[in-house]
VEXZA-343427 format. One record per residue: x, y, z of N, C-alpha, C in turn; residue in three letters. Coordinates in steps of 0.1 Angstrom, whole numbers, padded with zeros to 4 digits, always signed. Atoms other than C-alpha are relative to their C-alpha. Layout:
<nodes>
XYZXYZXYZAla
...
</nodes>
This chain:
<nodes>
+0004-0012+0010-0172-0470+0811-0001-0003-0015Met
+0005+0008+0010-0188-0480+0781+0006+0010-0010Asn
-0007-0011+0011-0177-0461+0744-0010+0011+0001Asn
+0006-0012-0004-0206-0434+0750+0009+0008+0008Phe
-0005-0004-0010-0191-0424+0781+0013+0005-0006Glu
-0014-0003+0001-0153-0423+0768-0003+0010-0012Lys
+0002-0008+0011-0164-0406+0737-0006+0014+0006Ala
+0001-0013-0006-0181-0378+0758+0011+0008+0006Cys
-0011-0002-0007-0150-0377+0780+0010+0009-0008Glu
-0013-0004+0010-0125-0372+0751-0006+0014-0006Met
+0006-0014+0008-0149-0343+0734-0001+0011+0014Ser
-0002-0010-0008-0150-0327+0769+0016+0005+0005Leu
-0014-0005-0002-0112-0327+0772+0004+0008-0011Asn
-0003-0007+0012-0109-0314+0737-0006+0017+0003Asp
+0007-0010-0005-0131-0286+0746+0007+0010+0010Trp
-0010-0007-0012-0111-0278+0780+0012+0004-0005Leu
-0010-0005+0006-0082-0276+0759+0003+0015-0007Ala
+0005-0013+0007-0096-0247+0739+0000+0011+0005Thr
-0002-0012-0010-0099-0224+0770+0010+0004+0002Ile
-0013-0008-0003-0074-0199+0774+0005+0001+0016Pro
-0001+0002-0014-0057-0198+0808-0002+0015+0006Glu
+0004-0015-0004-0064-0158+0809-0009+0003-0005Ile
+0015-0008+0006-0100-0147+0801+0002+0014+0000Val
-0001-0014+0000-0102-0112+0791-0009+0006+0005Pro
+0009-0006-0009-0124-0088+0811-0011+0003-0011Glu
+0012-0002+0006-0157-0086+0796-0001+0014-0004Ala
+0003-0015+0001-0170-0055+0777-0014+0001-0002Glu
+0014-0002+0003-0207-0047+0780-0007+0008-0006Tyr
+0007-0012+0013-0227-0027+0755-0009+0010+0008Thr
+0011-0011-0003-0249+0002+0765-0010-0005+0007Lys
+0013+0002-0004-0280-0017+0767+0000-0011+0011Asn
+0001+0007-0013-0266-0040+0791+0001+0005+0009His
-0001-0007-0012-0254-0014+0814-0013+0007+0004Glu
+0012-0008-0001-0290+0003+0807-0009-0011+0009Lys
+0011+0010-0005-0311-0031+0819+0009-0002+0014Trp
-0007+0002-0012-0285-0035+0847-0009+0009+0011Lys
+0004-0013-0010-0295+0001+0863-0012-0004+0003Arg
+0011-0001-0003-0330-0006+0859-0004-0012+0009Lys
+0000+0012-0006-0327-0040+0874+0003+0004+0019Leu
+0000-0006-0010-0310-0024+0901-0009+0007+0010Phe
+0009-0007-0004-0334+0003+0908-0014-0008+0003Asn
+0011+0005-0003-0361-0021+0908+0001-0010+0016Lys
-0002+0006-0011-0345-0044+0935+0002+0010+0013Met
-0002-0008-0010-0338-0013+0957-0014+0002+0007Arg
+0010-0001-0006-0365-0013+0982-0013-0002-0008Asp
+0011+0006+0009-0387-0028+0957-0009+0013-0006Asn
+0005-0014+0010-0394+0009+0940+0005+0002-0013Arg
-0003-0004+0015-0395+0022+0906+0001+0016+0001Tyr
+0000-0012+0000-0385+0056+0895-0008+0003-0012His
+0011-0003+0013-0415+0071+0876-0001+0013-0001Arg
+0005-0011+0001-0425+0100+0866-0014+0002+0002Phe
+0013-0004+0000-0459+0116+0871-0009+0000-0011Thr
+0004-0002+0013-0486+0118+0848-0001+0014-0004Thr
-0004-0014+0002-0483+0156+0853+0011+0004-0008Lys
-0013-0004+0010-0445+0156+0846+0000-0003-0014Thr
+0000+0005+0014-0451+0136+0815-0004+0011-0007Val
+0010-0009+0010-0477+0164+0802+0011+0012-0003Lys
-0007-0014+0000-0454+0191+0812+0012-0002-0013Val
-0010+0001+0008-0423+0176+0793-0006-0002-0011Leu
+0004+0000+0013-0442+0167+0765-0007+0014-0008Met
+0005-0011+0007-0456+0202+0758+0011+0009-0001Ile
-0013-0005-0001-0420+0216+0766+0006-0002-0015Ala
-0006+0003+0009-0408+0196+0739-0004+0002-0011Ala
+0006-0005+0012-0434+0205+0715+0001+0014-0003Val
-0001-0012+0000-0431+0241+0721+0016+0002-0006Leu
-0012-0001+0003-0393+0236+0717+0002-0001-0015Ser
-0003+0002+0017-0397+0220+0681-0006+0012-0008Ala
+0005-0012+0003-0421+0248+0674+0014+0014-0006Leu
-0008-0010-0001-0398+0276+0684+0012-0001-0010Leu
-0009-0002+0007-0368+0262+0666-0004-0002-0015Leu
+0004+0000+0017-0385+0255+0631-0001+0017-0005Thr
+0000-0014+0002-0395+0293+0634+0009+0011-0002Ala
-0018-0009-0003-0360+0305+0643+0004-0004-0012Phe
-0009+0007+0010-0348+0283+0614-0004+0007-0014Val
+0008-0007+0014-0376+0296+0584-0012+0005+0011Ile
+0010-0007-0004-0395+0321+0599-0013+0004-0010Pro
+0014+0002+0010-0432+0319+0582+0001+0014-0007Ser
+0002-0012+0006-0431+0360+0575+0014+0007+0004Ser
-0008-0005-0006-0400+0380+0577-0001+0016-0001Arg
+0003-0018+0001-0395+0421+0584+0002+0001-0016Glu
+0000-0004+0012-0398+0440+0553+0002+0017+0002Tyr
-0001-0016+0002-0389+0479+0545-0007+0002-0013Ile
+0003-0008+0010-0405+0502+0518+0004+0011-0002Ile
-0004-0014+0004-0389+0527+0501-0007+0008-0011Asp
+0004-0009+0007-0406+0554+0486+0005+0012-0008Asn
-0006-0012+0005-0395+0577+0460-0012+0006-0011Phe
+0010-0005+0005-0411+0599+0436-0012-0007-0009Asp
+0009+0008+0006-0427+0578+0413-0003-0017+0001Ile
+0000+0016-0006-0422+0543+0426+0002-0004+0011Phe
-0003+0004-0013-0417+0521+0456+0007-0014-0002Ser
-0007+0011+0003-0394+0494+0462-0003-0007+0016Arg
+0004+0014-0009-0404+0461+0485+0016-0006+0000Tyr
-0012+0008-0005-0373+0445+0502-0002-0007+0014Gln
-0002+0002-0016-0365+0425+0532+0009+0001+0007Leu
-0010-0005-0007-0347+0433+0558+0014-0008+0002Thr
-0010+0014-0001-0329+0400+0560+0000-0010-0008Glu
+0005+0007+0012-0324+0380+0530+0013-0011-0003Ser
-0009+0008+0003-0302+0352+0516-0001-0001-0017Asn
+0000+0000+0016-0296+0347+0479-0004-0015-0006Asp
+0004+0013-0001-0317+0315+0479-0007-0001-0014Asn
+0007+0004+0015-0331+0297+0446-0013-0003+0003Ser
+0012+0006-0004-0365+0291+0443-0003-0014-0004Val
-0001+0017+0001-0377+0253+0445-0002-0005-0012Asn
+0005+0007+0012-0388+0249+0413-0013+0002-0005Gly
+0015+0002+0003-0425+0252+0414-0007+0012+0008Glu
+0010-0009-0009-0452+0273+0426-0013-0005+0000Ile
+0015+0012-0001-0487+0258+0437-0010+0014+0001Thr
+0012-0010-0004-0518+0285+0435-0011-0008-0002Val
+0013+0009+0000-0550+0269+0450-0012+0008-0007Gly
+0010-0005+0003-0574+0294+0439+0005+0010-0014Tyr
+0003-0007+0010-0583+0312+0405-0011+0003-0005Ile
+0014-0002+0004-0612+0331+0395-0006-0008-0011Pro
+0009+0005+0012-0636+0314+0370+0006+0004-0014Glu
-0003-0006+0014-0628+0316+0336+0016+0004-0004Gly
-0016-0003+0004-0590+0322+0338+0007-0017-0003Phe
-0012+0013+0000-0563+0296+0325+0011+0005-0005Glu
-0013-0001-0005-0529+0293+0329+0006+0004-0017Lys
-0002-0003+0013-0513+0310+0296+0017-0002-0006Ile
-0018+0002+0004-0474+0308+0303+0005-0002+0014Asn
-0006+0001-0012-0451+0300+0328+0016-0001-0004Glu
-0016-0001+0000-0413+0308+0332+0007-0004+0010Tyr
-0005+0003-0012-0390+0293+0356+0018+0003-0001Val
-0013-0003+0000-0354+0305+0366+0007-0003+0013Ser
-0005+0003-0013-0332+0300+0396-0003+0010+0008Ser
+0006-0012-0011-0346+0332+0411-0016+0005-0005Lys
+0014-0008+0001-0379+0339+0396-0010-0012-0007Asn
+0007+0009+0007-0408+0318+0388-0014+0009-0004Ile
+0010-0009+0005-0436+0335+0366-0012-0008-0004Phe
+0016+0003+0007-0475+0324+0360-0006+0007-0004Leu
+0007-0011+0006-0493+0343+0337-0017-0011-0001Asp
+0015+0007+0003-0535+0336+0336-0007+0011-0008Tyr
+0008-0010+0008-0559+0351+0312-0012-0006-0004Glu
+0012+0001+0002-0595+0352+0309-0007+0002-0017Asn
+0006-0002+0014-0617+0352+0274-0003+0015-0003Ser
-0001-0013+0002-0618+0390+0280+0014+0006-0003Ser
-0013-0006-0002-0582+0396+0281+0005+0004+0011Gly
-0005-0003-0014-0578+0401+0317+0009-0004+0004Thr
-0012+0007-0003-0544+0390+0328+0001+0001+0015Ile
-0007+0002-0015-0531+0378+0364+0014-0006-0001Ile
-0015+0006-0003-0495+0375+0369+0004+0000+0012Asn
-0003+0005-0013-0481+0357+0399+0016-0004+0000Ile
-0015+0005-0001-0444+0357+0407+0003-0007+0013Ile
-0008+0002-0011-0421+0340+0432+0016+0001-0001Lys
-0013+0000+0006-0389+0350+0436+0010-0003+0015Ser
-0006+0003-0008-0360+0346+0458+0000+0011+0012Ser
+0004-0008-0013-0360+0365+0494+0009+0013-0005Ser
-0007-0011+0002-0331+0388+0477-0006+0008-0009Ala
+0006-0010+0012-0354+0403+0451-0006+0009+0006Asn
+0008-0014-0005-0365+0439+0453-0010+0001-0009Lys
+0009+0000+0011-0397+0444+0439-0006+0015+0000Val
+0006-0012+0003-0405+0478+0423-0013+0004-0004Glu
+0017-0002+0009-0441+0492+0413-0002+0015+0004Phe
+0006-0015+0003-0455+0524+0401-0009+0006+0012Asp
+0006-0004-0013-0468+0544+0434-0003+0014-0004Thr
-0001-0016+0000-0469+0578+0417-0016+0007+0001Glu
+0013-0002+0000-0509+0580+0414-0006-0010+0011Ala
+0005+0011-0006-0519+0555+0440+0004-0002+0017Gly
-0004+0004-0015-0521+0542+0477+0005-0013+0003Ile
-0004+0010-0006-0504+0518+0499-0007-0006+0012Ile
+0006+0002-0009-0524+0497+0519+0006-0015+0007Asp
-0006+0011-0002-0511+0470+0542-0013-0009+0007Asn
+0015+0010-0003-0537+0440+0553+0012-0014+0008Ile
-0007+0009-0004-0527+0414+0577-0008-0012+0000Ile
+0007+0013-0001-0541+0379+0572+0006-0015+0007Ile
-0007+0012-0005-0531+0348+0594+0017+0003+0002Asn
-0009-0002-0002-0502+0365+0604+0010+0006-0009Asp
-0010-0004+0013-0485+0375+0568-0009+0014-0004Thr
+0002-0009+0004-0486+0408+0560+0000+0005-0018Thr
-0006-0004+0016-0496+0419+0524-0004+0013+0000Tyr
+0001-0015+0002-0490+0452+0508-0004+0003-0011Thr
+0012-0001+0013-0516+0462+0484+0003+0012-0002Phe
-0002-0011+0004-0512+0489+0462-0010+0000-0010Tyr
+0015+0000+0009-0543+0504+0438+0006+0014-0007Asp
-0002-0008+0005-0530+0529+0414-0012+0011-0008Asp
+0010-0010+0002-0566+0542+0410-0002-0002-0014Glu
+0006+0002+0016-0569+0529+0373-0005-0014-0002Thr
+0005+0013+0001-0581+0495+0380+0010-0008-0001Asp
-0014+0006+0003-0543+0483+0378+0005+0000+0018Tyr
-0002+0005-0015-0540+0463+0415+0012-0007-0001Asn
-0010+0008-0001-0507+0449+0427+0000-0003+0014Cys
+0000+0004-0015-0502+0430+0461+0016-0007-0001Ile
-0008+0007-0003-0469+0419+0475-0001-0006+0013Val
-0002+0004-0017-0458+0398+0507+0012-0009+0000Trp
-0010+0011-0002-0433+0373+0519-0003-0010+0008Asn
+0008+0014-0010-0439+0338+0533+0014-0009-0004Lys
-0012+0010+0003-0412+0311+0539+0010+0001-0007Asn
-0014-0006+0008-0383+0328+0527-0001+0004-0013Asp
+0004+0000+0016-0398+0336+0493-0007+0014+0003Tyr
+0008-0012+0005-0413+0370+0479-0007-0001-0011Val
+0010+0000+0012-0445+0368+0460-0006+0012-0005Tyr
+0005-0013+0005-0462+0394+0439-0013-0005-0009Gln
+0010+0003+0006-0494+0395+0420-0005+0011-0008Ile
+0004-0012+0007-0504+0420+0392-0011-0003-0008His
+0012+0003+0006-0539+0422+0378-0009+0012+0004Ser
+0012-0010+0000-0569+0446+0370-0007-0008+0009Thr
+0015+0006-0012-0592+0421+0394+0004+0008+0009Val
+0000-0004-0011-0603+0433+0424+0008-0006+0014Ser
-0006+0003-0012-0589+0437+0457-0001-0015+0007Lys
+0003+0011-0007-0607+0410+0472+0006-0015-0007Gly
+0000+0013+0010-0601+0384+0444+0017-0002+0002Glu
-0017+0001-0001-0560+0394+0446+0004-0007+0014Leu
+0000+0003-0011-0565+0387+0481+0000-0016+0003Leu
+0006+0011+0000-0582+0355+0477+0013-0012-0006Lys
-0012+0005+0006-0552+0343+0454+0008-0002+0007Ile
-0016+0001-0011-0524+0353+0476-0001-0008+0009Ala
-0002+0004-0010-0535+0335+0504+0002-0017-0003Glu
-0001+0014+0005-0534+0301+0483+0014+0000-0007Thr
-0014+0005+0010-0500+0307+0466+0010-0005+0009Val
-0011+0005-0007-0471+0287+0480+0012-0005-0011Lys
</nodes>
């Protein structure tokens, strides 16, 4: 036996001395068990457990529908509301609400030509935006907590409910060119007050969020 062989033998003996007499039982990971089951299924008559294309489609559709239903349940796009009519005014409020705070911003996608923002006020419960044109016409847009109760003068006007894309807009016209529109969406209550036309108010309302 040459020196190299002796060195290998000594190294082997040293390594064997480090091995304990009792080896603890191995603990396998979840991934190990998963792949082991896959291997056993493959070896069993050389068959695999597979979903058909039709089954996969059904499962995917069910998953998407479940996600949509869950989202709608958590934050419905539009909540139920009631309007209490009194002698000289009416009150709009949600049947179910929470004392939520506004998210700190309001987005307006459309404003009639010639109007510029002149004022913005933000609190924990309301956001106010005022727009004005050169002739002095004002557009006031408000975003409020869902607990907010909106009161507007209905002594000499009419109320009209307009449904667009599953959102009900309550429109009030006092027959003196003053118009008000109220609606709720995504857990907030919105209002627009102005002397611009009903059509313009609806165009603005559809872009507010």
